FITORDREN-904972 format. One line per 5 residues: number of its first residue (from 1); their letters; for each residue x, y, z of N, C-alpha, C, O. Coordinates in steps of 0.02 Angstrom, whole numbers, plus 50000, padded with zeros to 5 digits. Layout:
N
NUM) a) X/Y/Z/X/Y/Z/X/Y/Z/X/Y/Z  ... $
***
This chain:
85
1) xxxxx) 55201/55294/56019/55217/55337/55961/55291/55317/55941/55333/55292/55979  55299/55330/55883/55366/55325/55844/55421/55367/55878/55476/55342/55887  55407/55428/55895/55458/55476/55917/55482/55451/55985/55538/55471/56001  55449/55410/56030/55476/55389/56079/55500/55311/56090/55528/55290/56140  55481/55273/56031/55501/55207/56034/55584/55198/56019/55616/55238/55985 $
6) xxxxx) 55611/55143/56049/55677/55129/56043/55674/55075/55978/55650/55019/55987  55696/55093/55918/55685/55053/55857/55757/55013/55837/55764/54978/55787  55806/55024/55883/55866/54996/55873/55866/54928/55864/55826/54900/55901  55900/54887/55824/55898/54811/55817/55839/54778/55785/55834/54716/55782  55792/54824/55759/55746/54795/55723/55776/54772/55652/55827/54799/55631 $
11) xxxxx) 55743/54724/55617/55757/54700/55557/55748/54749/55501/55707/54794/55505  55788/54739/55449/55779/54786/55382/55700/54797/55371/55660/54759/55399  55684/54839/55339/55611/54869/55335/55596/54900/55266/55639/54934/55236  55536/54889/55241/55512/54920/55177/55455/54960/55205/55412/54933/55240  55454/55025/55189/55390/55070/55199/55363/55098/55132/55395/55142/55104 $
16) xxxxx) 55306/55073/55104/55275/55116/55050/55222/55157/55071/55182/55135/55113  55216/55219/55045/55174/55260/55046/55139/55294/54991/55164/55296/54935  55081/55322/55005/55050/55356/54948/55052/55433/54966/55045/55456/55023  55061/55465/54913/55063/55542/54920/55003/55568/54958/55010/55610/55003  54939/55542/54939/54876/55569/54947/54846/55519/55001/54804/55477/54986 $
21) xxxxx) 54869/55528/55057/54854/55479/55112/54858/55509/55185/54909/55536/55206  54807/55502/55218/54812/55531/55284/54870/55491/55330/54880/55510/55387  54904/55441/55306/54940/55406/55347/55008/55409/55321/55052/55371/55340  55019/55464/55270/55089/55466/55235/55143/55491/55281/55199/55465/55284  55120/55551/55322/55168/55579/55360/55198/55531/55415/55257/55538/55430 $
26) xxxxx) 55157/55480/55446/55165/55428/55490/55226/55377/55462/55272/55354/55497  55217/55366/55401/55244/55314/55365/55319/55345/55345/55370/55312/55347  55316/55398/55329/55373/55428/55313/55424/55448/55377/55485/55442/55377  55381/55474/55435/55419/55479/55505/55448/55412/55520/55508/55407/55535  55407/55357/55516/55437/55286/55527/55497/55276/55494/55550/55267/55525 $
31) xxxxx) 55492/55276/55432/55548/55272/55385/55618/55317/55419/55671/55290/55434  55604/55376/55426/55656/55416/55444/55689/55392/55525/55749/55391/55539  55642/55378/55564/55663/55351/55631/55698/55287/55630/55744/55278/55670  55682/55242/55589/55716/55180/55580/55786/55193/55556/55833/55160/55577  55795/55243/55509/55859/55254/55474/55900/55282/55522/55960/55268/55523 $
36) xxxxx) 55869/55327/55573/55912/55359/55631/55928/55308/55681/55977/55319/55716  55893/55250/55691/55911/55204/55735/55958/55152/55698/55970/55098/55724  55982/55167/55644/56027/55113/55606/55999/55052/55579/56032/55000/55571  55931/55059/55561/55902/54995/55534/55898/55014/55457/55886/55070/55433  55912/54954/55426/55916/54965/55343/55843/54973/55324/55799/54933/55338 $
41) xxxxx) 55834/55033/55290/55759/55041/55272/55758/55062/55188/55800/55099/55164  55710/55036/55156/55689/55053/55089/55623/55085/55094/55573/55058/55116  55626/55146/55070/55555/55186/55078/55539/55215/55008/55583/55238/54972  55481/55213/54992/55453/55247/54932/55383/55276/54947/55337/55247/54976  55382/55345/54920/55321/55362/54921/55292/55382/54851/55324/55421/54816 $
46) xxxxx) 55231/55355/54828/55217/55357/54754/55172/55422/54760/55122/55432/54794  55204/55458/54721/55165/55534/54708/55113/55525/54659/55116/55487/54610  55062/55566/54679/54993/55568/54648/54946/55513/54660/54891/55513/54633  54967/55460/54704/54931/55396/54721/54890/55422/54795/54908/55466/54834  54832/55380/54798/54788/55391/54848/54794/55338/54899/54828/55290/54880 $
51) xxxxx) 54770/55334/54957/54786/55278/55006/54768/55211/54991/54798/55167/55022  54721/55192/54945/54702/55138/54927/54725/55100/54859/54698/55051/54833  54788/55139/54831/54812/55125/54774/54843/55061/54765/54843/55035/54710  54869/55032/54814/54916/54968/54812/54879/54908/54774/54911/54874/54735  54809/54897/54788/54773/54845/54763/54746/54855/54687/54722/54807/54657 $
56) xxxxx) 54750/54915/54660/54725/54934/54605/54774/54929/54542/54772/54970/54496  54816/54874/54544/54864/54881/54480/54834/54872/54411/54865/54884/54359  54768/54848/54412/54737/54838/54343/54730/54905/54313/54730/54911/54251  54724/54959/54353/54704/55025/54324/54750/55081/54353/54749/55137/54327  54788/55068/54403/54846/55123/54422/54907/55091/54415/54924/55038/54443 $
61) xxxxx) 54941/55127/54374/55018/55093/54349/55057/55106/54416/55105/55068/54425  55046/55148/54458/55092/55150/54512/55083/55104/54566/55126/55092/54608  55013/55072/54562/54998/55013/54604/55043/54959/54579/55079/54931/54621  55047/54942/54524/55082/54891/54493/55160/54895/54509/55194/54846/54526  55183/54956/54502/55251/54970/54521/55255/54960/54598/55302/54926/54616 $
66) xxxxx) 55217/54983/54643/55220/54968/54710/55216/54892/54728/55256/54867/54768  55174/54861/54701/55178/54776/54710/55240/54751/54689/55268/54707/54723  55265/54775/54633/55333/54737/54599/55381/54758/54664/55409/54714/54697  55389/54827/54679/55435/54848/54734/55428/54802/54800/55479/54777/54824  55362/54792/54830/55358/54745/54885/55378/54679/54867/55418/54654/54906 $
71) xxxxx) 55359/54638/54812/55387/54574/54789/55455/54575/54791/55484/54529/54819  55490/54626/54763/55560/54621/54756/55585/54624/54842/55626/54584/54863  55564/54663/54872/55593/54678/54948/55577/54606/54983/55618/54582/55022  55521/54574/54968/55504/54516/55008/55552/54457/54982/55572/54413/55020  55567/54460/54920/55618/54401/54894/55681/54419/54920/55718/54374/54941 $
76) xxxxx) 55703/54484/54922/55766/54501/54947/55779/54481/55019/55830/54453/55038  55723/54499/55063/55717/54474/55132/55720/54401/55144/55752/54379/55192  55686/54359/55102/55683/54297/55118/55731/54250/55079/55738/54191/55093  55765/54286/55026/55815/54245/54985/55770/54242/54917/55710/54253/54917  55804/54227/54868/55770/54231/54797/55741/54167/54784/55702/54169/54737 $
81) xxxxx) 55750/54105/54813/55719/54050/54805/55651/54046/54832/55645/54056/54893  55595/54032/54793/55532/54035/54806/55504/53956/54812/55505/53918/54763  55486/53940/54862/55465/53870/54871/55396/53851/54850/55359/53899/54863  55365/53805/54824/55297/53789/54799/55267/53785/54868/55302/53768/54917  55196/53801/54873/55158/53791/54932/55130/53716/54933/55096/53696/54980 $
***
């Protein structure tokens, strides 16, 4: 459980939640506990979105925003240069 885990020393984290999601409270608690442990956290809850919204960017505007947020955070974490595969 997050309540009992020692989260100090973990790398910076990004937590993306949907408002209408049975896992939302766990995601928000994780973000809060990481912050309390001194971990750099970027957390965003997309209001009005449901659990599976992230992959629905073609029809759900918040999904596109969540994907852009995640991509930005990955680029920030790994540096701005993207190498070809």
